[in-house]
C-alpha positions in Angstrom: -35.4 140.6 111.9 -33.7 143.9 112.2 -29.9 143.9 113.0 -29.4 147.6 113.6 -28.8 146.9 117.3 -25.4 145.3 116.4 -24.1 148.7 115.4 -25.0 150.3 118.8 -21.6 151.0 120.6 -23.4 151.2 124.0 -23.5 147.5 125.1 -25.7 148.4 128.1 -28.4 150.2 126.0 -31.9 148.8 126.0 -31.8 148.5 122.2 -28.7 146.3 122.4 -30.0 144.1 125.2 -33.4 143.7 123.5 -31.7 142.9 120.2 -29.8 140.0 121.9 -32.9 138.6 123.4 -34.8 138.8 120.0 -31.8 137.1 118.3 -31.7 134.2 120.8 -35.4 133.7 120.5 -35.1 133.8 116.7 -32.3 131.2 116.7 -34.2 128.9 119.0 -37.3 129.1 116.9 -35.7 128.7 113.5 -32.6 126.8 114.2 -29.6 126.6 111.8 -29.8 127.4 108.1 -31.4 124.7 106.0 -28.1 124.0 104.1 -26.1 123.4 107.3 -24.1 120.2 107.2 -24.3 118.0 110.4 -20.8 116.8 111.2 -21.9 113.5 112.6 -18.5 111.8 112.0 -16.9 114.5 114.2 -19.2 113.8 117.1 -22.0 116.3 116.4 -25.3 114.8 117.5 -28.6 115.1 115.6 -31.4 116.4 117.8 -34.3 114.2 116.6 -36.5 115.5 119.4 -36.2 119.1 118.5 -39.4 121.1 118.3 -38.1 123.3 115.6 -40.4 123.7 112.6 -37.5 124.4 110.3 -37.0 121.7 107.7 -33.8 119.6 108.1 -31.5 118.6 105.3 -30.0 115.2 105.9 -26.5 114.6 104.6 -27.3 111.6 102.4 -24.7 110.8 99.7 -26.2 110.3 96.3 -26.6 106.7 95.4 -24.4 106.0 92.4 -24.9 102.8 90.4 -21.5 101.0 90.3 -22.3 99.8 86.8 -22.6 103.4 85.6 -19.2 104.1 87.3 -17.6 101.3 85.4 -19.1 102.4 82.1 -17.6 105.9 82.8 -14.2 104.3 83.3 -14.5 102.6 80.0 -15.5 105.8 78.3 -12.5 107.6 79.8 -10.2 104.8 78.6 -11.7 104.7 75.1 -13.2 108.2 74.6 -13.5 107.9 70.8 -14.0 104.1 70.3 -17.5 104.4 69.1 -17.2 107.7 67.2 -17.8 107.8 63.5 -14.6 109.2 62.1 -13.8 110.9 58.9 -10.0 111.1 58.9 -8.8 114.1 56.8 -5.8 115.1 58.9 -7.6 117.9 60.8 -6.7 118.5 64.4 -10.3 118.6 65.5 -11.2 115.1 64.1 -10.4 112.1 66.3 -8.2 109.5 64.8 -9.5 105.9 64.8 -8.0 103.3 67.1 -6.3 100.2 65.8 -7.9 96.7 65.7 -6.2 95.5 68.9 -7.4 98.6 70.8 -10.9 98.1 69.5 -10.8 94.4 70.4 -9.9 95.4 74.0 -12.8 97.8 74.0 -15.3 95.2 72.8 -14.2 92.7 75.5 -14.5 95.2 78.3 -17.9 96.3 76.9 -19.1 92.7 76.9 -18.0 92.1 80.5 -19.6 95.4 81.5 -23.0 94.4 80.0 -22.9 90.7 81.1 -24.8 89.9 84.3 -22.8 88.3 87.2 -25.4 85.6 87.2 -28.7 85.3 85.4 -31.1 87.8 87.0 -28.5 89.9 88.7 -29.2 93.5 88.0 -26.9 95.1 90.6 -23.5 93.8 89.4 -22.0 93.0 86.0 -19.0 90.8 85.7 -16.7 93.8 85.2 -18.3 95.8 88.1 -17.9 92.9 90.5 -14.2 92.4 89.6 -13.5 96.1 89.9 -15.1 96.3 93.3 -13.3 93.2 94.6 -9.9 94.4 93.2 -10.4 97.8 94.8 -11.0 96.2 98.2 -7.9 94.0 97.7 -5.7 97.0 97.1 -7.3 99.2 99.7 -6.9 96.7 102.5 -3.6 95.2 101.3 -4.8 91.7 100.7 -2.3 89.2 99.4 -3.0 87.2 96.2 -3.5 84.0 98.2 -6.0 85.6 100.5 -7.8 87.1 97.5 -7.9 83.7 95.7 -9.4 82.1 98.8 -12.3 84.7 99.2 -12.9 84.7 95.5 -13.4 81.0 95.6 -15.7 81.3 98.6 -17.8 84.0 96.8 -18.0 81.9 93.7 -19.4 79.0 95.7 -21.9 81.2 97.4 -23.3 82.5 94.1 -25.6 80.5 91.9 -23.9 77.7 89.9 -24.0 79.5 86.6 -22.2 82.7 87.8 -19.4 84.3 85.8 -17.1 85.4 88.6 -13.5 84.5 87.9 -12.1 81.7 90.0 -8.8 83.4 91.1 -6.7 86.5 90.9 -5.0 85.6 87.7 -8.2 85.3 85.7 -9.5 88.5 87.3 -6.5 90.3 86.0 -7.0 89.0 82.5 -10.5 90.7 82.5 -9.1 94.0 83.7 -6.1 94.0 81.4 -8.0 96.1 78.9 -8.6 98.8 81.5 -5.0 98.9 82.7 -2.1 100.5 81.0 0.2 97.5 81.2 3.9 97.1 81.4 6.8 95.5 79.6 9.2 92.9 81.0 12.7 93.5 79.8 15.5 91.0 80.6 18.7 92.4 82.0 22.2 91.2 82.5 22.8 89.7 85.9 25.7 92.1 86.4 23.8 95.2 85.2 25.9 95.5 82.1 23.1 95.9 79.6 19.5 95.2 78.7 18.4 92.6 76.2 16.5 95.3 74.4 16.1 96.3 70.8 19.1 95.2 68.8 20.2 92.9 71.7 16.7 91.3 72.2 17.6 88.0 70.6 20.9 87.4 72.4 21.3 84.7 75.0 24.6 85.9 76.6 25.8 89.3 77.6 28.4 90.6 75.1 30.2 92.5 77.9 30.7 89.9 80.7 29.5 86.8 78.8 27.0 86.0 81.6 24.0 83.8 80.5 20.7 85.5 80.0 18.7 82.6 81.5 19.1 80.5 84.5 20.4 76.9 84.2 17.4 74.6 84.6 16.5 71.0 83.8 16.3 70.1 80.2 12.7 69.0 80.6 11.6 72.6 81.5 10.1 74.3 78.4 10.0 77.8 80.0 13.2 79.7 80.4 13.7 81.8 83.5 15.7 85.0 83.1 18.5 85.9 85.5 17.1 89.4 86.0 14.0 91.3 84.8 13.2 95.0 84.9 9.6 96.3 84.5 9.1 99.2 82.2 5.8 101.0 82.3 5.4 103.1 79.0 5.0 106.8 79.6 3.0 107.7 76.5 -0.3 106.0 77.4 -0.1 107.3 80.9 0.2 110.9 79.7 -2.6 110.3 77.2 -4.8 109.0 80.0 -4.5 112.4 81.8 -6.3 114.0 78.8 -8.8 111.2 78.3 -10.3 111.8 81.7 -12.7 114.7 82.3 -11.3 115.0 85.8 -7.8 116.0 84.8 -8.0 117.3 81.2 -8.8 120.8 82.3 -6.4 120.8 85.2 -3.5 120.0 82.9 -3.7 123.6 81.7 -3.9 125.1 85.2 -0.2 126.3 85.2 -0.9 128.6 82.2 -4.6 129.6 82.5 -5.4 129.7 86.3 -2.1 130.2 88.0 -1.6 133.6 89.7 1.7 135.2 88.7 2.6 137.5 91.6 6.2 136.6 92.3 5.3 134.2 95.1 6.6 130.6 94.9 3.6 128.3 95.1 4.2 126.0 92.1 7.2 125.0 90.0 5.8 127.3 87.3 6.7 130.3 89.6 10.3 129.3 89.6 13.1 130.8 87.4 14.0 127.4 85.9 10.5 127.0 84.5 10.4 130.6 83.1 13.9 130.2 81.6 12.7 127.0 79.9 9.8 128.9 78.4 12.1 131.6 77.0 14.5 129.0 75.6 11.8 126.8 73.9 8.9 129.1 73.1 7.4 126.6 70.6 7.0 124.0 73.4 5.7 126.6 75.8 3.1 127.9 73.3 0.8 124.9 74.0 0.0 124.6 77.8 -1.0 121.0 77.3 2.6 119.9 76.7 3.6 118.1 79.8 6.4 119.2 82.2 7.7 116.2 84.2 9.9 115.6 87.2 11.7 112.4 87.9 12.4 110.9 91.3 13.9 107.7 92.5 15.1 106.1 95.7 15.7 102.6 97.1 13.5 100.9 99.7 13.1 97.5 101.2 9.5 96.2 100.5 10.0 93.3 102.9 10.6 95.4 106.1 13.1 93.8 108.4 13.0 90.4 106.9 15.8 91.1 104.4 18.0 94.0 105.3 20.2 93.7 102.1 17.4 93.9 99.5 16.7 97.2 97.8 14.0 97.9 95.2 14.4 101.1 93.1 11.3 102.5 91.4 11.5 105.6 89.2 8.5 107.9 89.3 7.4 110.7 87.0 5.3 113.6 88.2 3.2 115.9 85.9 3.8 119.4 87.0 1.0 120.8 84.8 -1.5 120.0 87.5 -2.2 122.5 90.4 -0.1 122.1 93.5 -2.8 120.3 95.4 -2.9 117.6 92.8 0.5 117.2 91.2 2.1 115.5 94.2 -0.8 113.2 95.0 -0.3 109.5 94.7 -3.0 109.2 92.1 -0.8 111.2 89.6 2.5 109.5 90.5 3.5 107.5 87.4 5.9 104.7 88.0 7.9 104.3 84.8 10.7 101.8 85.8 11.0 99.2 88.5 14.5 97.9 89.2 14.7 94.8 91.5 18.0 95.8 93.2 20.3 98.8 93.8 21.6 99.6 90.3 24.4 101.9 91.4 26.2 103.8 88.6 24.5 101.3 86.1 21.1 103.1 86.5 21.5 104.5 83.0 21.3 100.9 81.7 17.7 100.7 83.1 16.9 104.3 82.0 17.5 103.4 78.3 13.8 102.7 77.4 12.6 105.8 79.3 15.1 108.1 77.6 14.2 106.7 74.2 10.6 107.4 74.8 11.3 110.9 76.2 13.3 111.7 73.0 10.4 110.6 70.8 8.0 112.6 73.0 10.1 115.8 72.5 10.8 115.3 68.8 7.6 113.8 67.4 5.1 113.8 70.3 2.0 111.5 70.3 -1.5 112.1 69.0 -3.8 112.5 72.0 -7.5 113.1 72.4 -8.4 116.0 74.7 -11.6 115.2 76.5 -12.1 118.8 77.6 -12.1 120.2 74.1 -13.2 117.1 72.1 -10.2 117.5 69.8 -7.0 115.8 68.9 -3.6 117.4 69.5 0.1 116.4 69.4 1.2 115.9 73.0 4.9 116.6 73.8 6.7 116.2 77.1 9.9 117.2 78.7 11.8 116.4 81.9 12.4 119.6 83.8 14.6 118.1 86.6 15.1 115.2 88.9 14.5 115.1 92.7 16.5 112.7 94.9 18.2 112.4 98.2 22.0 112.9 98.3 23.1 109.3 97.6 20.5 108.9 94.7 21.7 112.3 93.5 25.1 110.8 92.8 23.6 107.8 90.9 21.4 110.0 88.7 23.7 112.9 88.1 26.9 110.9 87.5 28.9 112.9 90.1 29.9 110.9 93.2 28.8 112.6 96.4 31.7 110.9 98.4 35.3 112.0 99.0 37.0 115.3 99.0 35.1 116.6 96.0 31.6 115.5 97.0 29.8 118.8 96.3 28.2 118.6 92.9 27.9 122.4 92.7 31.5 123.4 93.6 33.0 120.3 91.9 36.8 120.6 92.0 36.7 124.0 93.6 35.3 122.6 96.8 36.8 123.4 100.2 37.2 120.2 102.2 39.6 118.5 104.7 40.0 115.6 107.0 38.7 116.3 110.5 37.5 114.1 113.3 38.1 111.0 111.3 36.0 112.0 108.3 35.9 114.4 105.3 34.4 117.7 106.3 33.3 120.5 104.0 34.2 124.0 105.1 34.5 127.3 103.3 31.1 128.7 104.1 32.5 132.2 104.2 33.2 132.0 100.5 29.5 132.7 100.0 29.6 136.0 102.0 30.0 139.4 100.4 33.6 140.3 99.6 33.6 143.1 102.3 32.0 141.1 105.1 33.7 141.3 108.4 33.7 137.6 109.0 36.1 137.0 106.1 38.9 138.7 108.1 38.3 136.7 111.2 40.6 133.6 111.7 40.5 132.4 115.3 36.7 132.6 115.4 36.4 130.1 112.6 39.1 127.6 111.4 42.2 129.7 112.1 42.4 131.2 108.6 41.1 134.3 106.8 38.9 133.7 103.8 40.1 135.1 100.4 38.3 132.8 98.0 35.3 133.8 95.9 32.2 131.7 95.7 32.3 128.9 93.2 31.1 129.7 89.7 28.1 128.0 88.1 28.8 125.5 85.4 26.6 125.6 82.2 25.3 122.5 80.6 27.7 123.0 77.6 30.7 123.2 79.8 29.7 120.0 81.7 29.1 118.1 78.5 32.4 119.3 77.1 34.2 118.0 80.2 32.4 114.7 80.0 33.2 114.2 76.4 36.9 114.4 77.1 36.7 111.6 79.7 36.7 107.9 78.9 34.5 105.9 81.2 34.5 102.2 81.8 31.5 100.1 80.7 28.6 99.6 83.1 28.4 96.4 85.2 29.5 94.9 88.4 32.6 93.1 87.0 34.3 96.3 85.8 37.1 97.8 88.0 35.9 100.7 90.1 39.3 102.5 90.1 38.7 106.0 88.8 41.5 108.1 87.3 42.3 111.4 89.0 41.5 113.2 85.7 37.9 112.1 86.1 37.5 114.2 89.3 34.3 112.7 90.8 32.5 111.8 87.6 31.5 108.1 87.6 29.7 108.0 84.2 28.2 110.2 81.6 24.5 110.6 82.5 22.1 109.4 79.8 19.9 112.5 80.2 22.4 114.4 78.1 21.0 112.6 75.1 17.8 114.7 75.5 18.0 117.7 73.1 17.0 120.2 75.8 19.0 118.8 78.8 21.9 121.1 78.2 19.8 124.3 78.3 18.1 123.5 81.6 18.9 125.9 84.4 18.3 123.4 87.2 18.9 119.7 86.3 19.0 118.0 89.7 17.3 118.8 93.0 17.8 117.6 96.5 14.7 116.4 98.4 14.2 118.9 101.2 12.6 116.5 103.6 15.6 114.2 103.5 18.0 117.1 104.0 15.9 118.5 106.8 15.8 115.2 108.6 19.6 114.9 108.4 20.1 118.4 109.7 17.6 117.8 112.5 19.2 114.5 113.6 22.7 116.1 113.7 21.5 119.2 115.5 19.4 117.5 118.1 21.8 114.7 118.8 24.6 117.2 119.4 22.4 119.4 121.6 21.3 116.4 123.7 24.9 115.0 123.6 23.7 111.5 122.7 26.6 109.1 122.8 27.6 107.7 119.4 25.5 110.2 117.5 26.7 113.6 118.7 29.2 115.5 116.5 31.1 116.7 119.6 33.4 113.7 119.8 36.9 113.2 121.3 38.4 113.2 117.8 36.8 116.6 117.1 38.2 118.0 120.4 41.7 116.8 119.6 41.4 118.4 116.1 40.6 121.7 117.7 43.7 121.4 119.9 45.8 120.6 116.8 44.5 123.6 115.0 45.0 125.8 118.0 41.4 127.2 118.1 38.5 127.2 120.5 40.5 126.6 123.6 37.3 126.3 125.7 36.5 123.1 123.9 39.8 121.3 124.3 40.1 118.1 126.3 40.3 118.6 130.1 43.7 117.3 131.3 43.5 118.3 135.0 43.6 114.7 136.1 45.7 111.8 134.9 43.1 110.9 132.3 41.9 113.4 129.7 38.1 113.8 129.6 35.6 115.6 127.4 33.6 118.1 129.4 30.1 119.0 128.4 30.2 121.8 125.8 28.3 125.0 126.2 26.0 124.1 123.3 24.8 120.9 124.9 22.2 120.5 127.6 22.8 119.5 131.1 21.0 116.3 132.3 18.2 118.2 134.1 17.7 120.6 131.1 17.6 117.6 128.8 14.9 115.9 130.9 12.9 119.2 131.0 13.2 119.5 127.2 12.0 116.0 126.5 9.1 116.3 128.9 8.1 119.5 127.1 8.1 117.7 123.7 6.1 114.7 125.1 3.4 117.1 126.4 2.8 118.8 123.1 -0.4 118.0 121.3 -1.2 118.9 117.7 -4.5 119.4 115.9 -5.9 116.4 114.0 -4.0 115.9 110.7 -1.2 118.4 111.5 1.4 115.9 112.6 1.7 112.4 114.0 2.0 111.7 117.8 5.5 112.9 118.4 5.2 112.0 122.1 5.5 108.3 121.3 9.0 109.0 119.9 10.2 110.6 123.2 12.3 108.5 125.5 12.6 110.7 128.6 14.6 108.1 130.7 17.0 107.3 127.8 17.3 111.0 126.9 16.7 110.6 123.2 14.2 110.4 120.4 13.4 107.2 118.5 11.3 106.5 115.4 10.9 110.1 114.1 9.8 110.2 110.4 10.8 112.9 107.9 7.6 114.9 108.4 7.9 114.6 112.2 11.3 116.2 112.0 9.9 118.9 109.8 7.2 119.8 112.3 9.6 119.4 115.2 12.2 121.8 113.7 9.9 124.6 112.9 7.5 125.3 115.8 8.8 123.1 118.6 12.6 123.3 118.7 13.0 127.1 119.0 10.5 127.2 121.8 11.9 124.2 123.7 15.5 125.3 123.8 15.3 129.1 124.1 15.6 129.1 127.9 17.8 126.0 128.2 20.8 127.0 126.0 22.9 130.2 125.6 21.5 133.0 123.4 24.3 132.6 120.9 23.4 129.0 120.4 19.6 129.6 120.2 19.7 132.4 117.7 21.1 130.4 114.7 18.6 127.6 115.4 15.7 130.1 115.5 17.0 131.6 112.2 17.0 128.1 110.7 13.4 127.8 111.6 12.6 131.1 109.9 14.8 130.1 106.9 12.9 126.9 106.4 9.5 128.6 106.6 10.4 131.5 104.3 10.3 131.5 100.5 13.5 130.7 98.6 14.5 134.3 97.7 14.7 135.4 101.3 16.4 132.2 102.3 19.2 132.5 99.8 20.3 135.9 101.3 20.5 134.5 104.8 21.6 130.9 104.5 25.3 131.8 104.0 25.3 133.9 107.1 23.5 131.1 109.0 26.1 128.5 107.9 28.9 130.8 109.1 27.1 131.6 112.3 26.9 127.9 113.2 30.7 127.5 112.8 31.5 130.8 114.6 33.3 130.5 117.9 31.1 132.1 120.5 32.7 130.5 123.6 34.8 133.6 124.3 31.8 135.9 123.8 29.8 133.6 126.2 32.6 133.8 128.9 32.8 137.6 128.6 29.0 137.9 128.9 29.1 135.7 132.0 31.8 137.9 133.5 29.9 141.1 132.7 26.8 139.6 134.2 28.7 138.7 137.4 30.2 142.2 137.7 26.7 143.7 137.3 25.3 141.5 140.0 28.2 142.4 142.4 27.6 146.1 141.7 23.9 145.7 142.6 24.8 143.8 145.8 27.0 146.7 147.0 24.2 149.3 146.7 22.7 150.6 149.9 18.9 150.5 150.2 17.8 153.7 151.9 14.1 152.9 151.3 11.6 155.2 149.6 10.9 155.3 145.9 14.5 154.7 145.1 14.5 151.2 146.5 11.6 150.0 144.2 
């Protein structure tokens, strides 16, 4: 049909009205396009009684034979197992696998071709086990529950079925598909690993603790005091190139990334580009893997044991595009520590660092499924990502005490205020001629003459560490640290990596953890929540002692001094209005969780907010909710914080120093003067005489 009527600017013309009628008639007669997807899971109904003659396309997923899927998995795990190989040292000729690898391949192939029971064409032994194990992991089934149902299924099937009888036997069948892990015994006091040259020892040479537990003499199996799990990195990196799904994506950062000075991926950052300039040989092959390490402790038992902490160490391949590199499918757990290692984390990092050194120096021969050729795969750690406590463990610089800042080091500005160590000196980061440097009463009572702290290079840090003498690792060693050590607790093992000194950015803070801490402090102070607000009696007394911010001193009008509500905290009615506003907000599906469930209007606080909830709350909700409930000088820095968090890093760096200073700026006097000016203006308006006419409007 003709669509010229759409361009007619006169919406009342006959041509336009006739065109609308013709279009409606055409739509009713022909319906949607043939390729339209019916969103039945979103509530869209299929009109089976429609009189439309247009053919419909049903959204039927293609039926995939599970046996074919399992064979595809085997081919990905052993891409060149059945290839006739003529080894002549050429890069485009696959190298043969060893006998143990070929034996694993034959066992898997046998189970993949063996029927679950005679006459069963739908499932092989391997297919059935893969399907059942997938359901176990997906629905978080315990091993005991899995054993029970596996026994039930085995009794349901014909007598001569080949289904494993329990979880242990099922794992034996799948062992060839998995990548495996190593159990390495550790000293009970975290002094050392019974690894390599110490593998045959029965006692720790540092603390003389026994390697195995004391058991009865009749027991033949020895039980180690402590075990760490190490998951080798090389086969996991090789698996990325043995799969057709990821082999091409591992070159995305070089071949498909758009370089337009916009930060979308770590490859857009200066640290990545500086690494390429420093090590051009490594950067020449885009298949070489750039990794990030992350670790943190968590309690896998929930509230059953509050003192237990398990520490996994994950590696993330940054070669992948941004929509894949942070997915759980590509998170590689390399080390699993069964308790908080503290400063002894380097003891457990020893196998990983040894493998990383070999991956940098020698690499590992890997088959690239996308090109069908062999190449030497190398890998490098670009940086670590942790929260602030884990930052101290990994970097070797304690984040507690007067020198807690790992950037400023001994040049940090800190002091004892309100019963704790506080870190001041935000004005040091301002330009030298900034007016706030000269103000004293508006800040901490002093002018600022210090320059911003300098950046330490890797060579300078290593030189400083080499001059220090650290105590051995372990729990039994004295924790007293000499003053000459500053805040160094140990020499990080990462300095053994040949490239670690040249990295521009060695350690990162997890933004979500930092954002949640900032959010909790900010909201708890605004809502004046008892026990959580930073506006405490000790803080008020400190202001009196320093002789600044007289409007926030303790009120001593009566016999007993009291802390009045600060101008930056909400009144009870405003607090209730703010909480009701938050509880009424609804987000699109998938944007955020139900924040309303975390609002306690009667209690005047929030409970159970997760890190992502705080991220969503701080950006769109907080500025809107407080803008009419708090003074303008309080709202402006919070709105800027929202803009800073949403901007890219280059814009944020220029404004974060001013924002930090603005939060500590005394605006109480300015608020009082504005209130007086507003009062004078209202009084002047009240004295005016209304003579009527246009002048009174």
